[in-house]
VORO-463270 format. One record per atom (N, C-alpha, C): residue in three letters; x, y, z. Coordinates in steps of 0.2 Angstrom, whole numbers, plus 5000, padded with zeros to 4 digits. Layout:
N
ALAXYZ ...
# end
This chain:
139
MET477646235453 MET477446195459 MET477546125457 ASP477446115452 ASP477546045449 ASP478246015451 ASN478746065450 ASN479446045452 ASN479546035459 PHE479146085463 PHE479246085471 PHE478846015473 ALA478346005470 ALA478045935472 ALA478445875470 ARG478745875465 ARG479245825463 ARG479845825467 LEU480045885469 LEU480645885474 LEU480445865480 ASP479845875483 ASP479645845489 ASP479545765488 ARG479245745483 ARG479145675483 ARG479845645482 LEU480345675478 LEU481045645478 LEU481345645485 LYS481245705489 LYS481545705496 LYS481245645500 ARG480545635499 ARG480245585503 ARG480545515501 GLU480545505495 GLU480845445492 GLU481545435494 PHE481945495494 PHE482645485496 PHE482645465504 GLN482245495508 GLN482245485515 GLN482045405516 GLU481545385512 GLU481245315513 GLU481845265511 HIS482245285505 HIS482745245503 HIS483345245508 THR483445305511 THR483945315516 THR483845275522 THR483145285525 THR482945245530 THR482945165529 LEU482745145523 LEU482845075521 LEU483545055521 PHE483945095517 PHE484745085517 PHE484945075524 ASN484745125529 ASN485045115536 ASN484845055539 LYS484145035538 LYS483944965541 LYS484344915538 VAL484344905532 VAL484744855528 VAL485444855531 SER485844915531 SER486444915534 SER486544895541 ASP486044915545 ASP486044885552 ASP485944815552 GLN485544785548 GLN485444715547 GLN486144685545 VAL486444705540 VAL487044685537 VAL487544675543 GLN487644735547 GLN488044745552 GLN487944685558 ARG487244675559 ARG487044625564 ARG487244555562 ILE487144545555 ILE487344485552 ILE488044475552 GLU488444525551 GLU489244515551 GLU489444505558 HIS489144545563 HIS489344525570 HIS489144455572 ASP488544435570 ASP488344365572 ASP488844315569 ARG489044325563 ARG489444285559 ARG490144275563 GLU490344345565 GLU491044345568 GLU490944305575 CYS490444315579 CYS490244285585 CYS490244205584 ALA489844185579 ALA489744115577 ALA490444085575 HIS490844115571 HIS491544095569 HIS491944095576 HIS491944135580 HIS492244135587 HIS492044075591 ASP491444065591 ASP491044005595 ASP491343935592 VAL491343935585 VAL491543875582 VAL492243865583 THR492643915582 THR493443905584 THR493543885591 SER493143915595 SER493243905602 SER493043835604 PHE492543815601 PHE492243745602 PHE492743695599 ALA492943705593 ALA493543665590 ALA494043655594 SER494243715597 SER494843705602 SER494743665608 GLU494143675611 GLU493943635617 GLU493843565615 LEU493643555609 LEU493543485607 LEU494243445606 GLU494643485603 GLU495343465602 GLU495643445609 ASP495643495613 ASP495843485620 ASP495543415624 TYR494843415622 TYR494543355626 TYR494743295622 THR494843295615 THR495043235612 THR495743215615 GLY496243265615 GLY496843245618 GLY496843215625 PHE496343245629 PHE496243215636 PHE496043145636 LEU495543135631 LEU495243065631 LEU495843015628 ASN496243045623 ASN496742995621 ASN497242975626 THR497443025631 THR497843025636 THR497542965641 GLN496842975642 GLN496542925647 GLN496542865644 LEU496442855637 LEU496442785634 LEU497142755634 ARG497642795633 ARG498342765634 ARG498442745641 SER498142785646 SER498242765653 SER497842695654 LEU497242695651 LEU496842635653 LEU497142575649 ARG497442585643 ARG497842525640 ARG498342505644 GLU498742545647 GLU499342535651 GLU499142495657 ILE498542525660 ILE498342485666 ILE498042415665 THR497742415659 THR497442345657 THR498042305656 SER498542325652 SER499142285651 SER499442265657 THR499542305662 THR499842285668 THR499442245672 PHE498842245672 PHE498342205675 PHE498442135672 ARG498342135665 ARG498442065662 ARG499142035664 SER499642065664 SER500242045666 SER500242015673 GLU500042055677 GLU499942035685 GLU499541975685 LEU498941975682 LEU498441915682 LEU498841855679 ASN499241865674 ASN499641805671 ASN500141775676 THR500441825679 THR500941805685 THR500641775690 GLN500041805693 GLN499741775698 GLN499441695696 LYS499241695690 LYS499041625687 LYS499641575688 SER500141605685 SER500741565684 SER501041545691 PHE501041595696 PHE501241585703 PHE500741535706 SER500041545705 SER499541495708 SER499641425705 GLU499841415699 GLU499941355696 GLU500541325699 HIS501041365699 HIS501741335702 HIS501541315710 ARG501241355713 ARG501041335720 ARG500641275721 VAL500141265716 VAL499741205716 VAL500241145715 VAL500641155710 VAL501141095708 VAL501541085714 GLN501841135718 GLN502241125723 GLN501841085729 GLN501241105730 GLN500841075735 GLN500641005733 GLU500540985727 GLU500440925725 GLU501040875726 LYS501640905724 LYS502240875725 LYS502340855733 ARG502240905737 ARG502340895744 ARG501840845746 ARG501240845744 ARG500740795746 ARG500940725744 THR501140725737 THR501440655735 THR501940625739 VAL502440665741 VAL503040645745 VAL502740625752 ARG502240665755 ARG502040645761 ARG501640585761 ILE501240575755 ILE500840515755 ILE501340455754 THR501840465750 THR502340415749 THR502640395756 LYS502840435759 LYS503140435766 LYS502740395771 LEU502040415771 LEU501540385775 LEU501440315773 SER501440305766 SER501340235764 SER501840185766 LYS502540215765 LYS503140175767 LYS503040155775 GLN502940215779 GLN502840205786 GLN502240145787 LEU501740155784 LEU501140105784 LEU501340035783 GLU501740025777 GLU502039965775 GLU502539935780 GLU502939985783 GLU503339955789 GLU503039935795 LYS502539975796 LYS502139955802 LYS501739895801 LEU501439885795 LEU501239815793 LEU501639755793 ALA502239775791 ALA502839725791 ALA502939705798 ASP503039765802 ASP503239755809 ASP502639715813 SER502039725811 SER501439695814 SER501439625812 ARG501539605805 ARG501639535803 ARG502139495807 LEU502739535807 LEU503339505811 LEU503139495818 ALA502839535821 ALA502539535828 ALA502139475829 ARG501639475824 ARG501139415824 ARG501539345823 ASP502039345819 ASP502339285818 ASP502739265824 GLU503139315827 GLU503439305833 GLU502939285839 LEU502339315839 LEU501839295844 LEU501639225843 ALA501539205837 ALA501339135835 ALA501939085837 VAL502539105836 VAL503139065838 VAL503139065846 LEU503039115849 LEU503039115856 LEU502439075859 ASP501839085856 ASP501239045858 ASP501338975857 THR501738955852 THR501838885850 THR502338855856 ARG502838905857 ARG503338885862 ARG503038875869 ARG502538925870 ARG502138915877 ARG501738855877 ARG501438835872 ARG501038775872 ARG501538705873 TRP502038715870 TRP502538665870 TRP502838655877 LEU502938715880 LEU503138715887 LEU502638695892 GLU501938715891 GLU501438695895 GLU501338615895 GLU501438585888 GLU501338515888 GLU501938475891 ARG502538505891 ARG503138475894 ARG503038485901 PHE502738545904 PHE502638545911 PHE502138495913 ASN501638495910 ASN501038445911 ASN501338375911 ARG501738355907 ARG502038285907 ARG502538275912 ILE502938335914 ILE503338325920 ILE502838325927 VAL502338365927 VAL501938355933 VAL501638285933 GLU501338265927 GLU501138195927 GLU501638135929 ALA502238145927 ALA502738095928 ALA502938095935 THR502938155938 THR503138165945 THR502638155950 GLY502038155947 GLY501438155950 GLY501138145956 
# end
């Protein structure tokens, strides 16, 4: 009976070890499965990250091109504005010069007219004096 008891005990230990082995085996399989899923998730995430990085790089290139175009356009507008201001100043200067000459001509005409008026006034006084002398002489 000692051998039967020992055999029963060995069977129980074997069953306990088998149960424990099966539990450990199930845990190892779950860990292997989780590791494979994690590897797949990491690989998938790395691929998405690579795609997104490519997208961001494309967007960055596009923004750089837009910025470059904008700067170029801004410089062109600035240059055009400066050119326009210079042209406006030239036109103003020409117009002011022209008006200044016209004013000088008008002033000269005015002085000439004043001088002519003074001559005419002198002549009128001389004629009045002469007329008055004739009237007094004929009396």
